[in-house]
C-alpha positions as CSV (number, residue, x, y, z in Angstrom):
1,X,117.7,104.2,95.6
2,X,116.4,101.5,98.0
3,X,116.8,97.8,98.4
4,X,114.0,96.0,100.1
5,X,114.8,93.3,102.8
6,X,112.6,90.7,104.5
7,X,109.4,91.1,102.7
8,X,108.1,87.7,103.6
9,X,109.0,87.9,107.3
10,X,107.1,89.6,110.1
11,X,110.4,89.7,112.2
12,X,108.4,88.6,115.2
13,X,111.0,88.5,116.8
14,X,114.1,89.0,114.7
15,X,116.1,85.8,114.8
16,X,119.4,84.8,113.3
17,X,117.8,83.7,110.0
18,X,116.6,87.3,109.6
19,X,120.1,88.5,110.6
20,X,121.6,86.5,107.8
21,X,119.1,88.0,105.3
22,X,120.0,91.5,106.4
23,X,123.7,90.7,106.1
24,X,123.2,89.4,102.5
25,X,121.3,92.5,101.7
26,X,124.0,94.6,103.2
27,X,126.6,93.1,100.9
28,X,124.5,94.0,97.8
29,X,123.7,97.4,99.1
30,X,127.3,98.3,99.9
31,X,128.4,97.1,96.5
32,X,125.8,99.1,94.6
33,X,125.6,102.1,96.9
34,X,122.0,101.5,98.0
35,X,120.1,101.5,101.2
36,X,118.8,98.5,103.1
37,X,115.2,99.1,103.9
38,X,113.1,96.7,105.9
39,X,109.3,96.8,105.5
40,X,107.5,95.4,108.5
41,X,103.8,94.6,108.8
42,X,102.2,96.7,111.5
43,X,99.0,96.1,113.4
44,X,98.4,92.5,112.3
45,X,100.8,89.9,110.9
46,X,100.7,88.5,107.4
47,X,99.0,85.5,109.1
48,X,96.2,87.8,110.4
49,X,97.2,87.6,114.1
50,X,98.3,90.2,116.6
51,X,102.1,90.6,116.9
52,X,104.0,89.0,119.8
53,X,106.4,92.0,119.7
54,X,105.1,95.4,118.8
55,X,106.3,97.3,115.7
56,X,108.6,99.8,117.5
57,X,110.6,96.9,119.2
58,X,110.8,94.9,116.0
59,X,111.9,98.1,114.2
60,X,114.7,98.5,116.8
61,X,115.8,94.9,116.3
62,X,116.1,95.3,112.5
63,X,118.0,98.5,112.8
64,X,120.4,97.0,115.3
65,X,121.3,94.4,112.7
66,X,122.3,96.8,110.0
67,X,119.1,98.0,108.3
68,X,119.3,101.6,107.2
69,X,115.6,102.2,107.6
70,X,112.4,100.5,108.6
71,X,109.0,101.3,107.0
72,X,105.6,99.8,107.7
73,X,102.7,98.2,106.0
74,X,99.5,99.1,107.8
75,X,95.8,98.4,107.8
76,X,96.0,95.4,105.5
77,X,96.1,92.0,107.3
78,X,92.8,92.3,109.2
79,X,91.1,93.2,106.0
80,X,92.7,91.2,103.1
81,X,94.0,87.7,102.2
82,X,97.6,87.5,100.9
83,X,96.5,87.3,97.2
84,X,95.2,90.9,97.6
85,X,97.6,92.3,100.2
86,X,100.8,91.3,98.4
87,X,100.1,93.4,95.2
88,X,99.3,96.4,97.5
89,X,102.5,96.0,99.5
90,X,104.6,95.6,96.4
91,X,103.0,98.7,94.8
92,X,103.9,100.7,97.9
93,X,107.5,99.5,97.7
94,X,107.7,100.3,93.9
95,X,106.3,103.8,94.6
96,X,108.9,104.3,97.3
97,X,111.7,103.6,94.8
98,X,112.6,100.1,95.7
99,X,114.9,98.5,93.1
100,X,115.7,95.1,94.7
101,X,113.8,92.5,96.7
102,X,115.6,89.9,98.8
103,X,114.0,86.9,100.5
104,X,115.0,83.4,101.8
105,X,113.7,80.2,100.3
106,X,114.5,76.5,100.3
107,X,114.0,76.3,96.6
108,X,116.0,78.0,93.8
109,X,115.0,81.1,91.9
110,X,114.5,79.1,88.8
111,X,112.0,76.8,90.6
112,X,110.2,79.9,92.0
113,X,110.0,81.2,88.4
114,X,108.7,77.9,87.0
115,X,106.0,77.5,89.7
116,X,105.0,81.2,89.4
117,X,104.5,81.2,85.6
118,X,100.9,79.7,85.4
119,X,99.7,82.3,87.9
120,X,101.4,85.1,85.9
121,X,99.8,83.9,82.7
122,X,96.3,83.7,84.2
123,X,96.7,86.9,86.2
124,X,95.1,85.3,89.3
125,X,97.0,84.7,92.5
126,X,94.2,83.1,94.6
127,X,94.4,79.4,95.4
128,X,98.1,78.8,95.3
129,X,98.5,75.1,96.2
130,X,99.4,74.4,99.8
131,X,101.8,71.7,98.6
132,X,104.1,74.4,97.2
133,X,107.2,75.0,99.3
134,X,107.8,78.7,99.8
135,X,104.5,79.6,98.2
136,X,104.7,83.1,99.7
137,X,108.0,83.7,97.8
138,X,106.4,82.3,94.7
139,X,103.4,84.6,95.1
140,X,105.7,87.7,95.5
141,X,107.7,86.8,92.4
142,X,104.6,86.1,90.4
143,X,102.9,89.4,91.3
144,X,106.2,91.3,90.7
145,X,106.3,90.0,87.2
146,X,102.5,90.5,86.6
147,X,102.8,94.1,87.6
148,X,105.6,94.6,85.1
149,X,107.9,95.7,87.9
150,X,111.6,96.0,87.3
151,X,112.4,95.1,90.9
152,X,115.2,92.6,91.0
153,X,114.4,89.4,92.8
154,X,117.2,87.9,95.0
155,X,116.9,84.5,96.8
156,X,119.1,83.6,99.8
157,X,119.1,79.9,100.9
158,X,116.8,79.4,103.8
159,X,118.5,79.2,107.2
160,X,117.3,76.0,108.8
161,X,113.6,76.9,108.9
162,X,112.6,74.0,111.2
163,X,115.0,75.4,113.8
164,X,114.8,79.2,113.2
165,X,111.0,79.5,113.4
166,X,109.4,82.6,114.9
167,X,106.4,80.5,115.9
168,X,108.4,78.0,117.8
169,X,110.5,80.8,119.5
170,X,107.3,82.6,120.6
171,X,105.8,79.3,121.9
172,X,108.9,78.5,123.9
173,X,108.9,81.9,125.6
174,X,105.2,81.5,126.5
175,X,105.7,77.9,127.7
176,X,108.6,79.0,129.9
177,X,106.6,81.8,131.7
178,X,107.8,84.6,129.5
179,X,111.5,83.8,129.9
180,X,114.1,83.1,127.2
181,X,115.8,79.8,127.7
182,X,119.4,79.3,126.7
183,X,118.2,77.2,123.7
184,X,116.1,80.1,122.5
185,X,118.8,82.7,123.1
186,X,121.1,80.7,120.8
187,X,118.6,81.3,118.0
188,X,118.5,85.1,118.5
189,X,121.0,87.9,117.9
190,X,122.3,89.4,121.1
191,X,120.6,92.7,120.4
192,X,117.2,90.9,119.9
193,X,117.7,89.2,123.3
194,X,118.3,92.5,125.0
195,X,115.3,94.2,123.4
196,X,113.0,91.3,123.9
197,X,113.8,90.9,127.6
198,X,113.3,94.6,128.1
199,X,109.9,94.5,126.4
200,X,108.9,91.4,128.4
201,X,110.0,93.2,131.6
202,X,107.9,96.2,130.6
203,X,104.8,94.0,130.1
204,X,104.6,94.8,126.4
205,X,105.0,91.2,125.3
206,X,103.1,89.3,124.2
207,X,100.6,91.3,122.2
208,X,97.0,90.0,122.5
209,X,93.7,90.2,120.9
210,X,90.9,92.3,122.3
211,X,88.9,89.2,123.4
212,X,86.3,91.3,125.3
213,X,85.2,93.0,122.0
214,X,85.3,89.7,120.1
215,X,83.1,87.9,122.8
216,X,80.7,90.9,122.8
217,X,80.1,90.8,119.1
218,X,79.9,87.0,118.8
219,X,77.5,86.9,121.7
220,X,75.2,89.7,120.8
221,X,75.2,90.5,117.1
222,X,72.2,89.4,115.1
223,X,72.5,87.3,112.0
224,X,72.0,90.4,109.9
225,X,74.8,92.3,111.7
226,X,77.2,89.3,111.5
227,X,76.4,88.9,107.8
228,X,77.9,92.4,107.3
229,X,81.2,91.4,108.8
230,X,83.9,90.3,106.3
231,X,84.9,86.7,106.1
232,X,81.8,85.3,107.7
233,X,79.5,83.2,105.6
234,X,75.9,82.0,106.3
235,X,76.9,78.6,107.7
236,X,79.5,80.1,110.0
237,X,77.1,82.7,111.3
238,X,74.5,80.0,112.1
239,X,77.2,78.1,114.0
240,X,78.1,81.2,115.9
241,X,74.5,81.8,116.9
242,X,74.0,78.1,117.8
243,X,77.1,77.9,120.0
244,X,76.6,81.0,122.1
245,X,77.8,82.0,124.8
246,X,81.5,82.6,124.2
247,X,83.8,83.1,127.2
248,X,87.2,81.7,126.0
249,X,89.3,81.6,122.8
250,X,89.1,77.9,122.4
251,X,85.3,78.0,122.1
252,X,85.7,80.5,119.3
253,X,88.3,78.5,117.5
254,X,86.0,75.5,117.8
255,X,83.1,77.2,116.0
256,X,85.3,78.0,113.0
257,X,86.7,74.4,112.9
258,X,83.1,73.2,112.7
259,X,82.5,75.6,109.8
260,X,85.5,74.1,107.9
261,X,87.7,77.2,108.2
262,X,91.4,76.5,108.2
263,X,93.8,78.2,110.7
264,X,94.6,81.1,108.4
265,X,91.0,81.9,107.5
266,X,90.0,81.5,111.1
267,X,92.6,84.1,112.2
268,X,91.4,86.5,109.5
269,X,87.7,86.1,110.4
270,X,88.5,86.6,114.1
271,X,90.5,89.7,113.2
272,X,87.6,91.1,111.2
273,X,85.3,90.5,114.1
274,X,87.7,92.1,116.5
275,X,88.1,95.2,114.3
276,X,84.5,95.2,113.1
277,X,85.6,95.1,109.5
278,X,82.6,95.2,107.2
279,X,82.4,93.6,103.8
280,X,81.8,97.0,102.3
281,X,85.0,98.3,103.9
282,X,87.0,95.4,102.3
283,X,85.3,95.8,98.9
284,X,85.9,99.6,98.8
285,X,89.5,99.0,99.7
286,X,89.9,96.5,96.9
287,X,88.2,98.9,94.4
288,X,90.4,101.8,95.4
289,X,93.5,99.6,94.4
290,X,91.7,98.4,91.3
291,X,91.6,102.0,90.1
292,X,95.4,102.1,90.6
293,X,95.9,99.0,88.4
294,X,97.2,97.0,91.4
295,X,94.6,94.2,91.5
296,X,94.7,91.6,88.7
297,X,91.6,91.5,86.5
298,X,90.6,88.0,87.6
299,X,90.6,89.1,91.2
300,X,88.5,92.3,90.8
301,X,85.3,92.6,92.6
302,X,83.1,92.6,89.5
303,X,84.9,89.5,88.2
304,X,84.0,87.7,91.5
305,X,80.3,88.8,91.1
306,X,80.3,87.7,87.4
307,X,81.7,84.3,88.4
308,X,79.0,83.8,91.0
309,X,76.3,84.5,88.4
310,X,77.9,82.3,85.8
311,X,78.3,79.3,88.1
312,X,74.7,79.8,89.3
313,X,73.4,80.0,85.8
314,X,75.3,76.9,84.7
315,X,74.1,75.1,87.8
316,X,70.6,75.8,86.7
317,X,71.4,73.7,83.6
318,X,72.8,70.8,85.6
319,X,76.5,71.6,85.4
320,X,78.5,71.2,88.5
321,X,79.8,74.3,90.3
322,X,83.4,72.9,90.0
323,X,83.1,72.5,86.3
324,X,81.5,75.9,85.8
325,X,84.1,77.6,87.9
326,X,86.9,76.0,86.0
327,X,85.4,77.0,82.7
328,X,84.9,80.6,83.9
329,X,88.6,80.8,84.8
330,X,90.2,78.9,82.0
331,X,88.1,80.3,79.1
332,X,87.9,83.9,80.4
333,X,84.1,83.9,80.0
334,X,82.4,87.3,80.2
335,X,78.9,87.7,81.6
336,X,76.7,90.5,82.7
337,X,75.7,89.6,86.2
338,X,72.7,91.5,87.6
339,X,73.6,94.1,90.2
340,X,70.0,94.1,91.6
341,X,67.3,91.5,92.3
342,X,63.7,91.9,93.3
343,X,62.6,89.3,95.9
344,X,59.1,88.6,97.1
345,X,58.2,88.6,100.7
346,X,55.9,86.3,102.9
347,X,54.2,88.9,105.0
348,X,51.1,88.6,107.2
349,X,48.2,91.0,106.8
350,X,49.4,93.0,109.8
351,X,53.0,93.1,108.6
352,X,51.9,94.3,105.1
353,X,49.8,97.0,106.8
354,X,52.8,98.5,108.7
355,X,55.4,98.0,106.0
356,X,56.6,101.1,104.2
357,X,58.5,101.7,100.9
358,X,62.1,102.7,101.4
359,X,62.8,100.9,104.6
360,X,66.3,99.4,104.9
361,X,66.6,95.7,105.4
362,X,69.2,93.2,106.6
363,X,69.7,90.0,104.6
364,X,70.9,86.8,106.3
365,X,70.8,83.0,106.0
366,X,68.4,81.6,108.6
367,X,69.0,78.4,110.6
368,X,67.3,76.3,107.9
369,X,69.7,77.7,105.2
370,X,67.1,79.9,103.6
371,X,67.9,83.5,102.5
372,X,65.9,85.8,104.7
373,X,65.3,89.4,105.5
374,X,64.8,91.5,108.6
375,X,63.6,95.1,109.1
376,X,61.8,97.3,111.5
377,X,58.6,99.2,111.0
378,X,56.6,101.1,113.6
379,X,58.7,99.6,116.3
380,X,58.0,96.0,115.2
381,X,60.7,93.6,114.0
382,X,59.7,91.7,110.9
383,X,61.5,88.6,109.6
384,X,60.6,86.6,106.6
385,X,62.2,84.4,103.9
386,X,62.7,85.8,100.4
387,X,61.0,84.4,97.3
388,X,63.3,84.2,94.3
389,X,63.8,82.0,91.2
390,X,66.2,79.1,92.0
391,X,69.1,80.5,89.9
392,X,68.8,83.9,91.7
393,X,68.8,82.1,95.1
394,X,72.0,80.3,94.2
395,X,73.6,83.4,92.9
396,X,72.7,85.5,95.9
397,X,73.9,82.7,98.3
398,X,77.3,82.7,96.4
399,X,77.5,86.4,96.9
400,X,76.6,86.3,100.5
401,X,79.3,83.6,101.1
402,X,81.9,85.5,99.1
403,X,83.5,86.9,102.3
404,X,83.8,90.5,101.0
405,X,80.9,91.5,98.7
406,X,78.1,93.2,100.6
407,X,74.4,92.9,99.9
408,X,71.9,95.5,100.9
409,X,68.1,95.6,100.7
410,X,65.3,98.1,100.8
411,X,61.5,97.7,100.7
412,X,59.9,98.5,97.4
413,X,56.1,98.8,96.7
414,X,54.8,96.1,94.3
415,X,51.5,95.7,92.5
416,X,50.4,93.5,95.4
417,X,52.1,94.2,98.7
418,X,55.9,94.7,98.8
419,X,59.2,93.4,97.5
420,X,62.8,93.7,98.6
421,X,65.2,95.4,96.1
422,X,68.5,93.6,96.7
423,X,71.6,95.5,95.7
424,X,74.8,93.4,95.2
425,X,78.1,95.1,95.9
C-alpha cells in the first residue's frame, strides 16, 4: 500500500515547506503502516520549464527527508497543459496502488471541495479561474473525484508560501553567482544545502534549455512546418516569421508577448519548439489516454473538433463565438463536425500543368491572415490561398489555432483543375 506525497510540487529544490509535507505524510504512513512515495516530474516541470536541479538530485533530497521511495512522471509537461496531464498522472498513481494523496494549501479541504464541484459536474477541467487560490490543488481534487477514485485527499496548511518559494530560492542563487546566501540556507533543510552545493560545484545546476535548437527552428522553419508544432497558432507563427532573426531568449519571449501568450503558455510553446513536439504527437497521446477512460468527455479531441464546427456554424448565423461556446458547453450540444473539407486552389496555368493528384500539402496562415497551402511539384514550390465557404474557413481556422489538432492536405483531381482534400485530426 502506498501514500503519495508532494503531488503539486516539483521539489526544485526541496525546501522546508516540502520537508513539513513529508513529515506530515510520515505521521500518517507510520500510523497506517504505509509507505511514503514521492512522485516527481522529470524532464520538464509542471510549469513547462527545464528543472533547476535534475531529477536524481531532487530524488536524493526527498529520500534524505524521509520518503521511502521516489517515482517519476515523464514525457508530459512539454506536451500537455495541466488539465490533461493531471488526469494522466493521477491514473498512474492509482494504478501503482496509491491510497492517499497529501498536499499543502492555504484554503481548507471544504473550500477545495466547494470550488471543485462545478468542474466535477461538468467533467471539464480547462479554464479554472486564475483568481482561485490553490487552483492546482482544486484541480487535483476535482479530477480525483471525477475519475471515481478512492484515493483519500489530505490537506496540510501551507507553509508561508511567500517565503518558501522555489522560484524565489532559485532566483536568489542565480543572482548571487550560483552561491547560497545565509538567508536562502535558512529556507532549506541541511541535506538539501549539501546536495545543492555539490551539484552546483559539479556544474549540473542550473538546468537550461537547448537554446541553439530553439533558435534554429524559429529562424529557419517555414510557416507550414511551424504550423505542425504544438501550441503555435497562425498569428504567433506570423509574428515569429516577422521578427526573425532570434539570437537571445528575450527576443523569443517578446514575440510570444506580442501574440498575447501568458507566461505558462509561452513556456509550453517554447518547450514544444525545443523538443519538436508536433500537434499529431500531442493528439495521439491524448487519444491513447482517452481509450483508457482518463480524459473527460468534454476534453476529448473529437469534442474540441465538434465545438469548433458548432461555433463556426453559429457564427455564420450571426451568433457570437463567446455565446456559441458557452451554449455548447452548458447544453452539452452534439454535432457531427466534418472530418474532411475540399478546398479550391488559385493556380496559374503553369502550376496547374505541373500539379499532380496525391501530392502532400502543408497548410498555414499567410501574413494577411488567409488560410493557404504550399506543396512541391517537379522541383517547383507552389503557394496559394484556399477557396472555401465562409463557415468552413472559420471552422478550419479554429482547428488550426487549437494548439494540438493537426490538419493535413493532399491534392485531389477536380472536374476543372485541382482541389485540396483537407483532413482534420
